[in-house]
C-alpha positions as CSV (number, residue, x, y, z in Angstrom):
1,M,14.2,-1.8,-21.9
2,G,12.1,-4.2,-24.3
3,E,11.3,-3.2,-27.8
4,T,7.6,-3.2,-26.9
5,Q,6.5,0.8,-26.0
6,P,3.7,1.6,-23.6
7,R,0.3,2.8,-25.1
8,K,-0.5,6.3,-24.4
9,S,-2.7,6.7,-21.3
10,N,-3.3,10.0,-22.2
11,V,-3.4,11.0,-18.4
12,H,-4.6,14.9,-18.2
13,M,-4.2,15.1,-22.0
14,I,-8.2,15.1,-22.4
15,R,-8.6,18.7,-22.1
16,D,-12.1,18.6,-24.0
17,A,-13.5,16.1,-21.9
18,P,-16.6,17.7,-19.7
19,L,-16.1,15.4,-16.8
20,L,-13.5,14.9,-14.0
21,L,-13.9,11.1,-15.0
22,E,-13.4,10.9,-18.6
23,G,-10.2,13.8,-18.4
24,R,-8.5,12.2,-15.3
25,Y,-9.3,8.1,-15.8
26,G,-10.0,7.8,-19.3
27,T,-7.9,7.2,-22.4
28,R,-8.8,9.2,-25.8
29,E,-10.4,5.9,-27.7
30,M,-12.2,5.2,-25.0
31,C,-13.5,8.4,-24.5
32,D,-14.1,8.9,-28.2
33,I,-16.3,5.7,-27.7
34,W,-18.1,7.1,-24.2
35,G,-17.5,10.4,-23.2
36,N,-21.0,11.3,-22.6
37,D,-24.3,11.9,-23.8
38,A,-23.7,12.7,-27.2
39,H,-22.0,9.8,-27.8
40,T,-24.7,7.7,-27.0
41,Y,-26.8,9.6,-29.3
42,V,-24.5,8.6,-32.1
43,A,-24.3,5.2,-31.4
44,V,-28.4,4.9,-31.2
45,M,-28.4,6.6,-34.7
46,Q,-25.4,4.6,-36.4
47,A,-27.3,1.1,-35.2
48,Q,-30.5,2.2,-36.8
49,V,-28.4,3.6,-39.9
50,E,-26.5,0.3,-40.4
51,G,-30.2,-1.7,-40.1
52,L,-31.6,0.2,-43.5
53,P,-29.6,-1.4,-46.2
54,V,-30.4,-5.0,-44.4
55,L,-33.9,-4.0,-44.9
56,N,-33.6,-3.2,-48.1
57,Q,-31.6,-6.3,-49.2
58,L,-34.7,-8.7,-47.8
59,S,-37.1,-6.1,-49.8
60,P,-35.6,-4.3,-52.1
61,G,-36.7,-0.5,-52.3
62,L,-38.9,-0.4,-49.4
63,I,-36.9,2.3,-48.3
64,P,-35.8,5.2,-50.9
65,E,-31.9,5.0,-51.1
66,K,-31.8,8.8,-50.9
67,Y,-33.4,8.4,-47.2
68,I,-30.7,6.2,-46.5
69,D,-27.9,8.6,-47.6
70,A,-29.6,11.7,-46.0
71,L,-29.9,9.8,-42.3
72,R,-26.2,8.3,-43.2
73,Q,-24.8,12.0,-43.5
74,T,-26.5,13.0,-40.4
75,A,-26.0,10.2,-37.9
76,N,-23.2,12.5,-36.2
77,L,-22.8,15.5,-33.8
78,D,-22.2,18.3,-36.5
79,S,-25.8,17.8,-38.0
80,V,-27.4,16.4,-34.8
81,D,-27.3,19.1,-31.8
82,S,-26.9,17.3,-28.3
83,A,-28.2,20.2,-26.5
84,H,-31.3,20.3,-29.0
85,V,-31.8,16.2,-27.9
86,R,-31.1,16.9,-24.1
87,E,-34.0,19.8,-24.0
88,L,-36.9,17.9,-26.3
89,E,-35.9,14.8,-23.6
90,A,-36.4,17.5,-20.7
91,S,-39.9,18.3,-22.4
92,G,-41.6,15.0,-22.0
93,S,-39.8,13.0,-25.1
94,H,-38.7,9.3,-24.6
95,D,-35.1,9.4,-25.0
96,V,-35.1,7.6,-28.3
97,V,-37.9,9.7,-29.6
98,A,-35.9,12.7,-28.7
99,I,-32.7,11.7,-30.5
100,N,-35.1,10.5,-33.5
101,T,-36.4,13.9,-33.8
102,A,-33.8,15.8,-34.0
103,W,-31.8,13.5,-36.1
104,G,-35.2,13.7,-38.7
105,E,-35.4,17.3,-38.8
106,A,-31.5,16.9,-39.7
107,A,-32.1,15.1,-42.6
108,D,-35.2,16.3,-43.7
109,K,-33.1,19.7,-44.5
110,I,-31.3,17.5,-46.9
111,T,-34.1,15.1,-48.6
112,P,-37.8,15.8,-46.8
113,G,-39.6,12.5,-45.8
114,A,-36.0,11.3,-44.5
115,S,-37.5,11.6,-41.0
116,S,-40.5,9.1,-41.6
117,V,-37.9,6.1,-42.0
118,T,-35.8,6.5,-38.1
119,N,-36.9,3.6,-35.6
120,F,-38.3,1.8,-38.9
121,L,-39.9,-1.3,-38.1
122,R,-38.0,-0.8,-34.8
123,T,-38.8,-0.4,-30.9
124,S,-36.5,2.0,-28.7
125,A,-34.5,-1.1,-27.7
126,D,-33.9,-2.4,-30.8
127,S,-31.8,0.7,-30.7
128,T,-30.2,1.2,-27.7
129,E,-29.6,-2.5,-27.1
130,T,-27.9,-3.0,-30.6
131,A,-26.0,0.5,-29.7
132,K,-24.6,-1.1,-26.5
133,A,-23.5,-3.7,-27.9
134,M,-21.8,-1.9,-30.7
135,R,-20.0,0.4,-28.5
136,C,-18.9,-2.5,-25.9
137,K,-17.6,-4.9,-29.5
138,K,-15.1,-1.5,-30.5
139,S,-14.0,-1.2,-26.6
140,F,-12.7,-4.4,-26.3
141,E,-11.3,-3.8,-29.4
142,V,-9.3,-1.2,-27.8
143,L,-8.7,-2.8,-24.8
144,A,-7.5,-6.0,-25.5
145,E,-4.2,-4.0,-27.7
146,S,-3.7,-2.2,-24.5
147,V,-3.6,-5.7,-22.5
148,E,-1.7,-7.4,-25.0
149,N,0.9,-4.3,-24.8
150,L,1.2,-4.7,-21.2
151,R,1.6,-8.3,-21.4
152,D,4.3,-8.0,-24.0
153,I,6.4,-5.5,-21.8
154,A,5.6,-7.7,-19.0
155,L,7.1,-10.9,-21.3
156,E,10.4,-8.7,-22.1
157,K,11.0,-8.0,-19.2
158,S,10.8,-11.3,-17.6
159,L,13.3,-12.0,-20.5
160,E,15.5,-9.0,-19.5
161,W,15.6,-10.3,-15.9
162,M,15.9,-14.0,-16.6
163,D,19.8,-14.7,-15.3
164,D,19.0,-12.4,-12.6
165,P,18.8,-13.9,-8.6
166,Y,15.6,-13.4,-7.0
167,M,14.2,-14.7,-3.8
168,D,10.2,-15.5,-4.0
169,Q,8.5,-15.4,-1.1
170,T,5.5,-17.1,0.0
171,H,3.8,-15.7,3.2
172,F,5.9,-12.9,3.0
173,Y,8.5,-15.3,4.1
174,D,12.0,-15.8,1.9
175,A,10.9,-19.2,0.5
176,L,12.8,-20.4,-2.8
177,P,15.5,-18.9,-5.6
178,T,14.4,-18.1,-8.8
179,V,15.0,-14.9,-11.1
180,A,14.1,-11.7,-11.1
181,G,11.9,-12.4,-14.4
182,R,10.1,-14.8,-13.0
183,P,7.2,-13.1,-11.6
184,F,6.6,-11.2,-14.6
185,S,6.4,-14.4,-16.8
186,F,3.2,-15.3,-14.3
187,Y,1.6,-12.0,-14.6
188,A,1.8,-12.1,-18.8
189,E,0.5,-15.4,-18.6
190,M,-2.2,-14.4,-16.7
191,L,-3.1,-11.5,-19.1
192,Q,-3.3,-13.7,-21.9
193,S,-6.0,-15.6,-20.0
194,D,-7.7,-12.3,-19.4
195,L,-7.5,-11.3,-23.0
196,D,-9.0,-15.1,-23.5
197,F,-11.7,-14.7,-21.8
198,V,-12.5,-11.2,-23.6
199,A,-12.3,-12.9,-26.9
200,F,-14.7,-15.6,-25.7
201,V,-17.2,-12.8,-24.9
202,Y,-16.2,-10.5,-28.0
203,T,-17.4,-13.7,-29.6
204,N,-20.5,-14.9,-27.6
205,S,-22.4,-12.5,-25.3
206,L,-22.2,-9.2,-27.3
207,F,-26.0,-9.1,-28.9
208,A,-27.7,-6.9,-31.8
209,K,-31.5,-7.0,-31.3
210,W,-34.1,-6.3,-34.3
211,A,-37.0,-8.0,-33.3
212,D,-39.8,-5.4,-31.8
213,A,-41.2,-5.2,-28.4
214,T,-41.8,-8.3,-27.4
215,G,-39.2,-10.2,-29.3
216,N,-41.7,-11.4,-31.9
217,H,-41.1,-9.5,-34.9
218,H,-44.6,-8.0,-35.1
219,S,-43.8,-4.5,-37.3
220,A,-41.5,-6.7,-39.9
221,T,-44.3,-9.5,-40.6
222,T,-47.1,-6.3,-41.2
223,V,-44.5,-5.4,-43.9
224,G,-44.2,-9.1,-45.1
225,I,-40.7,-9.3,-44.1
226,N,-39.0,-12.4,-42.0
227,G,-38.3,-11.0,-38.7
228,M,-36.3,-13.3,-37.7
229,R,-33.8,-13.2,-40.9
230,L,-34.3,-9.5,-40.8
231,Q,-32.6,-9.6,-36.9
232,D,-29.9,-12.7,-38.3
233,D,-29.0,-10.5,-41.4
234,Y,-28.4,-7.3,-39.6
235,A,-26.6,-9.2,-36.6
236,K,-24.3,-10.6,-38.9
237,H,-24.1,-7.4,-40.7
238,L,-22.6,-6.0,-37.5
239,G,-20.4,-8.7,-36.8
240,L,-22.6,-9.5,-33.5
241,R,-24.8,-12.2,-32.2
242,C,-28.5,-12.3,-32.0
243,M,-31.3,-14.4,-30.1
244,T,-33.7,-16.1,-31.7
245,A,-36.5,-15.7,-29.0
246,P,-35.3,-12.2,-27.2
247,A,-37.8,-10.6,-25.0
248,Q,-38.0,-6.4,-25.6
249,L,-34.1,-6.9,-25.0
250,P,-31.8,-10.0,-24.9
251,G,-30.8,-11.9,-22.0
252,R,-29.1,-9.5,-18.7
253,E,-26.7,-12.5,-17.9
254,Y,-25.1,-11.5,-20.9
255,N,-24.4,-7.7,-19.5
256,A,-22.4,-9.8,-16.5
257,D,-20.4,-11.7,-19.2
258,I,-19.2,-8.2,-20.2
259,M,-18.8,-6.9,-16.6
260,Y,-17.3,-10.0,-15.5
261,A,-14.3,-9.8,-18.1
262,L,-13.6,-6.6,-16.9
263,A,-14.1,-6.8,-13.3
264,R,-11.4,-10.2,-14.1
265,T,-8.7,-8.2,-16.1
266,S,-8.7,-5.5,-13.7
267,G,-7.9,-8.2,-11.0
268,T,-5.4,-9.1,-12.6
269,L,-3.8,-5.5,-12.8
270,A,-4.2,-5.4,-8.9
271,N,-2.3,-7.9,-8.6
272,L,0.6,-7.0,-10.7
273,G,0.4,-3.5,-9.2
274,R,0.3,-4.8,-5.9
275,Y,3.3,-6.7,-6.6
276,I,5.5,-4.3,-8.1
277,R,4.2,-1.6,-5.4
278,K,5.7,-3.5,-2.7
279,G,8.5,-4.3,-4.9
280,R,9.1,-0.6,-5.0
281,G,9.0,-0.2,-1.3
282,D,12.0,0.2,1.2
283,D,11.2,-3.0,3.1
284,S,11.9,-5.0,-0.3
285,A,13.8,-2.3,-2.2
286,V,14.4,-4.7,-5.2
287,F,13.0,-2.6,-8.0
288,V,13.4,1.5,-9.1
289,L,10.8,3.3,-11.3
290,K,13.1,5.1,-13.8
291,K,10.7,7.0,-15.5
292,P,11.8,10.3,-17.6
293,G,10.9,13.6,-15.4
294,K,10.9,14.0,-12.0
295,A,7.5,13.4,-9.9
296,K,7.2,14.7,-6.8
297,G,6.2,11.5,-4.0
298,S,4.5,13.8,-1.4
299,S,3.6,17.5,-0.6
300,A,4.8,17.3,2.8
301,M,7.7,14.9,2.2
302,P,10.7,16.2,0.3
303,H,12.5,13.0,0.8
304,K,10.3,10.9,-1.0
305,D,11.1,12.5,-5.1
306,I,14.1,9.6,-4.9
307,K,11.4,7.3,-5.0
308,G,10.1,8.3,-8.5
309,G,7.4,9.5,-7.2
310,N,4.0,7.6,-5.6
311,P,3.5,4.4,-7.0
312,I,-0.1,5.9,-8.4
313,A,-0.7,3.6,-11.1
314,E,-0.2,0.6,-9.1
315,E,-2.7,1.9,-6.4
316,Q,-5.1,2.9,-9.0
317,A,-5.0,-0.7,-9.8
318,G,-5.9,-1.6,-6.6
319,S,-8.6,1.1,-6.5
320,L,-9.9,0.0,-10.1
321,L,-10.6,-3.7,-8.5
322,H,-12.6,-2.3,-5.7
323,V,-14.9,-0.3,-8.0
324,M,-15.1,-3.2,-10.7
325,A,-16.4,-5.6,-7.6
326,G,-19.1,-3.0,-7.3
327,K,-20.1,-2.8,-10.8
328,M,-20.2,-6.9,-10.7
329,V,-22.4,-6.7,-7.9
330,T,-24.5,-4.4,-9.5
331,T,-24.8,-6.3,-12.9
332,I,-25.2,-9.9,-11.4
333,E,-28.1,-7.9,-9.3
334,T,-29.9,-6.4,-12.3
335,I,-30.1,-9.5,-14.2
336,P,-33.5,-10.1,-13.1
337,F,-36.3,-8.4,-15.0
338,D,-39.7,-9.0,-15.3
339,Y,-40.7,-10.9,-18.8
340,G,-40.7,-8.8,-21.5
341,R,-39.1,-5.9,-19.8
342,D,-38.6,-3.7,-16.9
343,L,-36.2,-0.7,-16.9
344,E,-34.5,-1.7,-13.6
345,G,-30.9,-2.4,-15.5
346,S,-30.9,0.5,-17.6
347,A,-29.5,3.4,-15.6
348,S,-26.8,1.3,-13.6
349,D,-26.3,0.1,-17.6
350,R,-25.2,3.8,-18.7
351,L,-23.8,4.6,-15.1
352,D,-21.3,1.5,-15.1
353,V,-20.4,0.0,-18.5
354,G,-18.8,3.2,-20.6
355,P,-17.0,4.2,-17.3
356,A,-15.9,0.4,-16.3
357,F,-14.5,0.4,-19.9
358,K,-12.6,3.7,-19.2
359,F,-10.8,3.0,-16.4
360,V,-9.7,-0.4,-17.0
361,D,-8.0,1.2,-20.3
362,H,-6.5,4.0,-18.3
363,V,-5.2,1.7,-15.8
364,T,-3.7,-1.0,-17.6
365,R,-1.4,1.9,-19.8
366,R,-0.2,3.4,-16.6
367,L,0.8,-0.1,-15.5
368,A,2.4,-0.6,-19.2
369,E,4.3,2.4,-18.2
370,V,5.8,1.7,-15.1
371,V,6.3,-2.1,-16.0
372,Y,8.3,-0.4,-19.3
373,Y,10.5,2.1,-17.1
374,L,11.1,-0.3,-13.7
375,N,14.4,-1.1,-13.4
376,L,16.1,-4.0,-10.8
377,D,18.3,-3.3,-8.1
378,K,20.5,-6.1,-8.6
379,A,22.8,-5.8,-5.6
380,R,19.7,-5.6,-3.4
381,S,18.2,-8.4,-5.3
382,L,21.2,-10.8,-4.7
383,D,21.4,-9.7,-1.1
384,R,17.9,-10.9,-0.1
385,I,19.3,-14.0,-1.4
386,N,22.2,-14.0,0.4
387,R,20.6,-12.9,4.0
388,T,19.0,-16.7,4.0
389,Y,22.3,-18.1,4.5
390,G,21.6,-20.5,2.1
391,T,18.7,-21.9,4.1
392,V,16.4,-21.7,1.4
393,T,17.8,-24.6,0.1
394,S,16.7,-27.2,2.4
395,E,14.3,-28.7,0.4
396,Q,16.9,-30.1,-2.2
397,V,18.8,-31.2,0.8
398,M,15.8,-33.0,2.0
399,T,15.1,-34.6,-1.5
400,Y,18.8,-35.5,-1.3
401,L,18.5,-37.4,2.1
402,L,15.2,-39.2,1.1
403,D,16.8,-40.6,-2.4
404,P,18.3,-44.1,-2.3
405,R,20.1,-43.0,-5.3
406,L,21.7,-39.9,-4.3
407,A,22.1,-40.6,0.0
408,R,23.8,-43.5,2.1
409,E,20.9,-45.0,4.0
410,P,18.4,-42.7,3.5
411,M,16.1,-40.8,6.3
412,S,12.2,-41.0,6.7
413,R,10.2,-37.7,5.5
414,H,9.4,-36.8,8.8
415,A,13.0,-37.2,10.4
416,A,14.8,-35.2,7.6
417,H,11.8,-32.9,7.5
418,D,12.7,-32.2,11.5
419,L,16.4,-32.4,11.2
420,L,16.7,-29.4,8.4
421,G,14.4,-27.7,10.8
422,K,16.6,-27.4,13.3
423,L,19.8,-26.7,11.3
424,A,18.2,-24.0,9.6
425,K,17.5,-22.2,12.6
426,Q,20.9,-23.0,13.7
427,A,22.1,-21.4,10.4
428,Y,20.3,-18.0,11.2
429,D,21.0,-18.0,14.8
430,D,24.9,-18.8,14.2
431,R,24.7,-16.4,10.9
432,A,26.4,-18.7,9.3
433,P,26.2,-20.6,5.9
434,F,24.1,-23.4,5.6
435,F,26.5,-25.7,4.0
436,E,28.9,-25.5,7.0
437,V,26.2,-25.9,9.2
438,L,25.2,-29.2,7.7
439,E,29.0,-30.7,7.3
440,R,29.8,-30.1,10.7
441,N,26.3,-32.5,11.7
442,L,27.0,-36.1,11.6
443,E,23.7,-37.3,10.6
444,I,24.2,-35.3,7.1
445,A,27.9,-35.9,6.7
446,C,27.8,-39.4,7.3
447,R,24.9,-39.7,3.9
448,V,25.9,-37.1,1.8
449,D,29.6,-36.1,0.6
450,P,30.8,-32.2,1.6
451,N,31.3,-31.4,-2.1
452,I,28.0,-32.6,-2.6
453,I,26.5,-30.7,-0.1
454,R,28.1,-27.2,-1.0
455,Q,26.6,-27.8,-4.6
456,I,23.0,-28.4,-3.3
457,T,23.5,-25.6,-0.9
458,N,24.2,-22.6,-3.5
459,P,21.0,-20.9,-3.4
460,I,21.9,-19.1,-6.9
461,K,21.9,-22.3,-8.6
462,Y,18.8,-23.5,-6.8
463,I,16.4,-22.0,-9.3
464,G,14.6,-24.9,-11.1
465,Q,13.3,-24.0,-14.7
466,S,12.8,-20.6,-14.0
467,R,14.3,-19.5,-17.4
468,E,12.7,-22.5,-19.4
469,I,9.8,-21.3,-18.0
470,I,10.4,-17.5,-18.9
471,Q,11.3,-18.4,-22.6
472,R,8.6,-20.8,-23.4
473,N,6.0,-18.1,-22.3
474,Y,7.8,-15.6,-24.5
475,D,7.6,-18.0,-27.3
476,D,4.0,-18.8,-26.8
477,L,2.7,-15.3,-25.8
478,H,4.7,-12.6,-27.1
479,G,2.9,-10.8,-30.0
480,R,-0.2,-13.0,-30.1
481,K,-3.3,-11.1,-31.1
482,T,-6.7,-11.6,-29.5
483,F,-8.5,-10.5,-32.8
484,S,-7.4,-11.4,-36.3
485,H,-8.4,-7.6,-37.4
486,T,-5.9,-4.7,-37.2
487,L,-7.8,-1.6,-35.6
């Protein structure tokens, strides 16, 4: 096993999670960001608190420091009762009004009058859109570490198995020999490409907003503040971007970027899971899961216990992709909105964004565990090469027959292709080594020496640059950080 330990998935460990989704398909870190409505309340309060010092920088003394201190001290669930917020909302209050009312009550107990600057010079979307962007920023940071972890484990697995013969397939047919670590190098590189896109979205598609109900800074100008600068400074303070000309919210195309980054990563996870599941299945049987502890394979088939349990994580990755495809469609469908604001996308954002981050992070960590504990049945892997009788080297033999430097009287490609196809079938039918069939054929024997034929039909040696590819990817990608800071 490699040096990189898989990140804990926390499955069934989140005992205080109020919903099955969070307890079964979430990680602790993501649930701390998106767990339930109460986490939304905190995010909305934090979006407002972070804006108050920015206001005072542009207009010193505008907000009394004691108000800011009181609001900062109470912007949490210890001070603000989430049940009280729900009661206020149920009684008819706007959701952000309900949050600010409960929060203001708590802050006024510390400093009377502090409630007067909740949502000051803001519209509700200034707080909710910024809160969403802040949470997505934290979530991408968490997810990036999980994907980096899986990538590094896959790279270490590729290095571990870089000398073990293996058969690649195309269309479920034996195709060309390689080494067992080579596919994991491919999946690691694809995970890196997902991380690169995550980094792009993180940098370019997460938007704060503080521009009033239609995005024109009416409230800021009322008190003599340059609203455009206020929004610029606020976004910079939060490490986010902002639009110069937003409507009541930034363009919803940016939501599609966020969801696509998650959906794209889910596609790679699904491909990796499918590959491992096939390798663990009895028809392939090259992979064996050696995770500590005993996992039940079936409630009705005891013999499946020897398989290390069902490929749950691998199949969850496929399920994740199905879920994310649906969320992606929803996000695209909610790009349209009537300028400057309608609520068609509001509910779907709340239902989709947080659960998407939780599920993707969960599956990423589960797969990292699977790859870490995956073992190779080397005898079975070698057997899958030997069952081809060496016919999978036919491409190399054809190249020899075509190259005037390697063969006497080279053949045409069409003739060589047809001849080798017939000889490969003969090797299969006779269950004879491919080199013996070739040696007996006069058209081959008169062009290539027998010793050369034996060398070029050895499938164990015919692996192209598999090892070099693995080493380069390991050297280039292992340990690479998506973001410069440390969480």
